[in-house]
N, C-alpha and C positions, 0 to 999 in steps of 0.2 A: 532453422537457425536464425537468430536475430542478432543485431548489434545493440547491446544494452545501452540505453541513454543515461544510465547512472554510472556504470563502471567502464563503459566503452569497449567491453570485451564481447566476443561472439559467444553465444551459448543458446541453450534451449530456452524458449519463452517461459514466463511464469505460468504455473498451472492455472488456467482460466477458472476452473471449477472452485479453486481455493481463494480466488481474489474476491474480497468482500465488496460492499457498496453497490449492490445490484441496481442496474439501471442508471448508474452514474457515469458521466464522462471520465471520471477518475479511474473507475474499474476498467474501462476500455483502454485508456492510456497505459495503465500498469500492465494489463494483459498483453498489449501489443509491443510495448517498448522496454519492459524490464525482463532481465534473465531470471531463471529459476534460482540461481545462487543469491542474487540480490533480494529476491522475494523471500527466501529462507531467512536472510538477515533481518528483513522487516518483521517476519513472524516472531522472531526472538525479541526484537525491540517492541513489538506490539504488546507482548505480555508485560514487559516492563512499564510501558505507558499505562496500560489498564490498571496494573497494581499501584503504580506511583500516584495516579490521580483518582484511584478507587472509582473507576468508571462503572456506571450502571446503565446497561443498554436499554432499559425501559425509559430513560431520559433522553429526549431528542438532542439536547445540547451536548450530552456526553458522547452520543454517536457522532455528532458534528466535530467534537474535539478530537476524536480518534481519526476521523477522516482528514482533519487538518494536519495531525501528526504524521499520517501516512504521506500526504502531499509534501510536507516538509522533508521527510526522510528521503523521498525520491527526488527532491528538488523540483517539484512541479508546482504550478500555480495552484494555490489552495482553493480557488473558486471553480476548478475543473471537477 
């Protein structure tokens, strides 16, 4: 059990295998600090962000844009 830094409730941690941004400090923070419930909410928002901005993951800037959106959603420093 963890205390989620987004919703402040106790819960199971986000499933680390599903957290993107391999090798990134953002992945580590999300996996350690966010609950599974907030992670599920992000997964739903992630689809909206991808569709809204028509992100193409072959483009490094589009991947960075999604990473920034994730950091914003979890209210984390986007440089992490």
